[in-house]
C-alpha positions as CSV (number, residue, x, y, z in Angstrom):
1,X,-65.2,-26.9,46.4
2,X,-63.2,-27.6,43.2
3,X,-63.1,-24.9,40.6
4,X,-62.1,-24.8,37.0
5,X,-59.2,-22.4,37.7
6,X,-58.0,-25.0,40.2
7,X,-57.7,-27.6,37.5
8,X,-56.1,-25.4,35.1
9,X,-53.5,-24.4,37.5
10,X,-52.7,-28.0,38.3
11,X,-52.3,-29.0,34.5
12,X,-50.4,-26.0,34.1
13,X,-48.1,-27.0,37.0
14,X,-47.8,-30.5,35.4
15,X,-46.9,-29.2,32.1
16,X,-44.3,-26.5,33.1
17,X,-42.7,-28.9,36.0
18,X,-42.1,-26.2,38.3
19,X,-43.8,-23.5,40.3
20,X,-41.8,-20.5,38.8
21,X,-42.5,-21.6,35.1
22,X,-46.3,-22.2,35.9
23,X,-46.5,-18.8,37.7
24,X,-45.2,-17.4,34.6
25,X,-47.5,-19.2,32.3
26,X,-50.5,-18.1,34.3
27,X,-49.3,-14.6,34.6
28,X,-49.3,-14.7,38.6
29,X,-46.5,-14.1,41.0
30,X,-45.0,-17.3,42.4
31,X,-46.2,-16.0,46.0
32,X,-49.9,-16.0,44.5
33,X,-49.6,-19.2,42.8
34,X,-48.3,-20.9,46.1
35,X,-51.1,-19.3,48.0
36,X,-53.8,-20.6,45.6
37,X,-52.4,-24.1,45.7
38,X,-52.0,-24.0,49.5
39,X,-55.7,-22.9,49.7
40,X,-56.9,-25.9,47.5
41,X,-55.1,-28.4,49.8
42,X,-56.6,-26.9,52.8
43,X,-60.3,-27.2,51.2
44,X,-59.3,-30.8,50.4
45,X,-57.3,-31.7,53.4
46,X,-55.0,-33.4,51.2
47,X,-51.2,-32.9,49.8
48,X,-51.5,-32.4,46.0
49,X,-47.7,-32.6,44.9
50,X,-44.4,-33.1,46.7
51,X,-42.6,-29.9,47.3
52,X,-39.0,-29.5,46.1
53,X,-39.2,-32.7,44.1
54,X,-37.1,-32.8,40.9
55,X,-38.9,-33.6,38.7
56,X,-42.0,-32.4,40.1
57,X,-44.2,-35.3,41.6
58,X,-47.9,-35.3,42.2
59,X,-49.5,-37.4,45.1
60,X,-52.1,-39.8,44.6
61,X,-54.8,-37.0,45.2
62,X,-52.9,-34.6,42.8
63,X,-52.9,-37.4,39.8
64,X,-56.6,-38.0,40.6
65,X,-57.4,-34.1,40.2
66,X,-55.2,-34.2,37.2
67,X,-57.2,-37.1,35.6
68,X,-60.3,-34.8,36.3
69,X,-58.9,-31.9,34.6
70,X,-57.9,-34.0,31.6
71,X,-61.3,-35.1,31.3
72,X,-63.2,-31.8,32.1
73,X,-61.3,-29.0,30.6
74,X,-61.5,-30.0,26.8
75,X,-65.2,-30.3,27.4
76,X,-65.3,-26.7,28.7
77,X,-63.2,-25.5,25.8
78,X,-65.2,-27.5,23.1
79,X,-68.5,-26.0,24.7
80,X,-67.3,-22.6,24.7
81,X,-66.2,-22.8,21.1
82,X,-69.7,-24.0,20.3
83,X,-71.4,-21.3,22.0
84,X,-69.0,-18.9,20.2
85,X,-70.1,-20.2,16.8
86,X,-73.8,-20.0,17.7
87,X,-73.6,-16.3,19.0
88,X,-71.3,-14.9,16.5
89,X,-71.4,-17.0,13.3
90,X,-69.4,-20.0,12.2
91,X,-67.8,-18.8,8.8
92,X,-65.0,-16.5,8.1
93,X,-61.4,-16.5,6.6
94,X,-58.2,-17.1,8.1
95,X,-55.2,-16.6,5.5
96,X,-51.9,-16.8,7.3
97,X,-48.2,-16.2,6.5
98,X,-45.3,-16.8,8.3
99,X,-41.9,-14.7,8.6
100,X,-40.5,-17.1,11.0
101,X,-39.3,-20.0,8.8
102,X,-38.8,-22.6,11.5
103,X,-42.4,-22.3,12.9
104,X,-44.0,-25.3,11.1
105,X,-43.1,-27.6,13.9
106,X,-46.0,-25.9,16.1
107,X,-48.1,-24.0,13.4
108,X,-49.2,-27.0,11.6
109,X,-50.6,-28.9,14.6
110,X,-52.3,-25.5,15.6
111,X,-53.8,-25.3,12.2
112,X,-55.0,-28.8,12.4
113,X,-56.7,-28.4,15.9
114,X,-58.2,-25.2,14.6
115,X,-59.9,-26.9,11.6
116,X,-61.5,-29.2,13.8
117,X,-63.4,-26.7,15.7
118,X,-63.9,-24.3,12.9
119,X,-64.6,-26.4,9.7
120,X,-66.4,-23.5,8.1
121,X,-63.5,-21.0,8.3
122,X,-61.6,-20.9,5.0
123,X,-57.8,-21.3,5.6
124,X,-54.9,-20.9,3.7
125,X,-51.1,-20.8,4.6
126,X,-48.5,-18.9,2.7
127,X,-44.6,-18.9,3.2
128,X,-41.7,-17.6,1.2
129,X,-38.8,-15.4,1.1
130,X,-40.0,-13.2,-2.1
131,X,-43.0,-11.4,-0.5
132,X,-43.7,-8.8,2.1
133,X,-46.4,-10.3,4.3
134,X,-47.1,-7.4,6.7
135,X,-48.1,-4.8,4.0
136,X,-50.3,-7.7,2.5
137,X,-52.0,-7.9,6.2
138,X,-52.6,-4.2,5.9
139,X,-54.1,-4.5,2.3
140,X,-56.4,-7.2,3.5
141,X,-54.8,-9.8,1.5
142,X,-53.7,-11.8,4.8
143,X,-55.5,-12.1,8.0
144,X,-52.6,-13.1,10.3
145,X,-48.8,-12.9,10.0
146,X,-46.4,-14.8,12.4
147,X,-43.4,-12.6,12.9
148,X,-40.7,-11.5,15.3
149,X,-39.9,-8.2,13.6
150,X,-43.2,-6.0,14.5
151,X,-43.4,-2.9,12.4
152,X,-45.4,0.2,13.2
153,X,-48.4,0.1,10.8
154,X,-51.9,1.6,11.0
155,X,-54.6,-0.8,12.0
156,X,-52.3,-3.8,13.0
157,X,-51.7,-5.1,16.4
158,X,-49.0,-7.7,17.6
159,X,-50.1,-10.3,19.9
160,X,-47.3,-12.0,21.8
161,X,-47.2,-15.8,21.2
162,X,-44.0,-16.6,23.1
163,X,-40.6,-15.4,24.1
164,X,-37.7,-17.7,23.0
165,X,-33.8,-17.6,23.1
166,X,-31.7,-17.4,19.9
167,X,-28.7,-19.8,20.1
168,X,-25.9,-20.5,17.7
169,X,-25.6,-23.8,16.3
170,X,-22.0,-25.4,15.8
171,X,-20.9,-28.8,15.1
172,X,-20.0,-30.7,18.0
173,X,-16.5,-31.0,16.7
174,X,-16.2,-27.5,16.3
175,X,-13.5,-25.2,18.2
176,X,-16.4,-23.1,19.8
177,X,-18.4,-26.3,21.0
178,X,-17.0,-26.2,24.3
179,X,-17.4,-22.3,24.9
180,X,-19.8,-21.2,27.6
181,X,-21.2,-18.4,25.3
182,X,-20.4,-16.9,22.0
183,X,-19.1,-13.2,21.7
184,X,-19.3,-11.3,18.5
185,X,-15.6,-11.8,17.7
186,X,-15.8,-15.5,17.8
187,X,-17.7,-15.3,14.5
188,X,-15.1,-13.1,12.6
189,X,-13.6,-16.3,11.0
190,X,-16.8,-18.2,10.6
191,X,-19.2,-18.9,7.5
192,X,-22.6,-17.8,9.0
193,X,-25.6,-19.6,7.3
194,X,-28.9,-17.9,7.4
195,X,-32.1,-17.8,5.9
196,X,-32.2,-15.7,2.5
197,X,-33.7,-12.5,4.4
198,X,-32.5,-8.9,4.9
199,X,-29.8,-8.9,7.9
200,X,-32.1,-6.3,9.4
201,X,-34.3,-9.1,10.4
202,X,-31.8,-11.4,11.9
203,X,-31.1,-11.0,15.6
204,X,-27.4,-12.2,15.3
205,X,-26.7,-9.2,13.2
206,X,-28.9,-6.5,14.9
207,X,-28.1,-7.6,18.5
208,X,-24.5,-9.1,18.5
209,X,-22.7,-8.6,15.3
210,X,-23.7,-5.0,14.0
211,X,-23.2,-3.3,17.6
212,X,-19.7,-5.0,17.8
213,X,-18.9,-3.9,14.3
214,X,-18.0,-7.6,13.4
215,X,-18.6,-9.2,10.1
216,X,-18.4,-13.0,9.6
217,X,-15.8,-14.1,7.3
218,X,-18.7,-15.4,4.8
219,X,-22.4,-15.6,4.5
220,X,-24.2,-18.5,3.1
221,X,-27.8,-18.8,2.9
222,X,-30.4,-21.9,2.8
223,X,-34.0,-21.9,2.7
224,X,-34.9,-24.8,4.9
225,X,-33.9,-25.2,8.6
226,X,-32.8,-29.0,8.2
227,X,-30.6,-27.8,5.4
228,X,-29.1,-25.4,7.5
229,X,-28.6,-27.6,10.4
230,X,-27.1,-30.3,8.0
231,X,-24.4,-27.8,6.8
232,X,-23.7,-27.0,10.5
233,X,-23.4,-30.7,11.5
234,X,-20.8,-31.5,8.5
235,X,-18.7,-28.4,9.7
236,X,-19.4,-26.1,7.0
237,X,-20.5,-23.3,9.0
238,X,-22.6,-21.8,11.6
239,X,-26.1,-20.7,12.3
240,X,-28.5,-19.0,14.7
241,X,-31.7,-20.4,15.4
242,X,-34.6,-20.4,17.9
243,X,-33.8,-22.6,21.1
244,X,-37.0,-24.8,20.4
245,X,-35.9,-25.4,16.7
246,X,-32.5,-26.7,17.9
247,X,-33.6,-28.8,20.9
248,X,-34.2,-32.0,18.8
249,X,-31.1,-31.9,17.0
250,X,-28.8,-30.8,19.9
251,X,-30.3,-33.5,22.0
252,X,-28.9,-36.1,19.4
253,X,-25.3,-34.4,19.5
254,X,-25.2,-33.7,15.9
255,X,-24.5,-30.1,17.0
256,X,-24.1,-27.9,20.1
257,X,-26.3,-24.9,20.8
258,X,-24.5,-22.0,22.6
259,X,-26.0,-18.6,23.9
260,X,-25.0,-15.5,22.0
261,X,-23.4,-13.0,24.4
262,X,-23.0,-13.5,28.3
263,X,-26.8,-12.7,28.8
264,X,-28.1,-14.4,25.9
265,X,-30.5,-13.0,23.3
266,X,-34.3,-13.3,23.9
267,X,-37.0,-12.3,21.3
268,X,-40.8,-12.6,20.9
269,X,-42.8,-14.1,18.2
270,X,-45.9,-12.3,17.5
271,X,-49.1,-12.8,15.6
272,X,-49.9,-9.8,13.7
273,X,-53.5,-9.2,13.2
274,X,-55.8,-6.2,11.9
275,X,-57.4,-4.7,14.8
276,X,-60.9,-5.0,13.2
277,X,-60.5,-8.6,13.3
278,X,-59.4,-9.3,17.0
279,X,-62.8,-9.6,18.5
280,X,-63.6,-12.3,15.9
281,X,-64.4,-15.5,17.7
282,X,-62.4,-18.0,15.4
283,X,-59.5,-15.5,15.5
284,X,-59.4,-15.4,19.3
285,X,-59.6,-19.1,19.4
286,X,-57.0,-19.6,16.8
287,X,-54.7,-17.4,18.9
288,X,-55.6,-19.6,22.0
289,X,-54.7,-22.8,20.4
290,X,-51.5,-21.6,18.9
291,X,-50.2,-20.5,22.5
292,X,-51.3,-23.9,24.0
293,X,-49.6,-25.8,21.4
294,X,-46.5,-23.7,21.6
295,X,-46.2,-24.1,25.4
296,X,-47.1,-27.9,25.4
297,X,-44.7,-28.9,22.5
298,X,-42.0,-26.4,22.3
299,X,-38.7,-26.6,24.5
300,X,-37.4,-23.7,26.3
301,X,-40.1,-21.2,25.5
302,X,-41.6,-18.5,28.0
303,X,-44.6,-16.3,28.2
304,X,-44.4,-12.8,26.8
305,X,-47.0,-10.2,27.9
306,X,-46.0,-7.3,25.9
307,X,-48.5,-6.4,22.9
308,X,-47.0,-3.9,20.4
């Protein structure tokens, strides 16, 4: 009567907090998701959650099923991993590099979880501003690159991890802090703080400033996200960062996070992988773990389905 997909649906609904967000994560229409939940309730002759409740509230029956899901689903995943290791071998290499320098918040927990399941896979992580990871991936020096700037390279596939909004961080005392959104001309008199990378890799230039022909008054670079935010909080400039990287700090009122442009700027983070490695068991498992951790731990991200 109760199927594994039902348990997965209920946990996704709980974790997302709304039917709309749950449908996006499950790659279903909202109508299809509602039909699936209604069908389950009819099978059980029980209501599982309170419609139109904010925040979403589960009934006693719904909470009982969630407890079952939290117990059973990890066992399913663990058994599947064990079967994969038995069928395709347990060893391999996964050398990772990141071009997204605020990604450690979710990447390190993903790597830790992966090591628990694949202890015999050789792992390494590289980060820096002075080397080109994607060409190294093509050469075989790396096995996976986390990037938001996919390039057309032979033999490389880009697997979407999630989409996120790029926001402008300003001090809560800054004159722009009360703005509804930021326009390009608002930055003409500002010091823009960024990572030390080419401006072609920064969305604030390619999607806001360059199309409007606007240059900031000055550009200052910093290698660490926390350093950038400290400079912003002390009124020494503004910076553009992913919404999830800013959530913790904006919640504490050190800074304000504002949309770029009236419609906002959304971009997608990808895992770049050589096509011949896409079917490797440990690679598929790492991508699954990474996505699970992203959606369970990051604020403001949404599913992205387009593979480049």
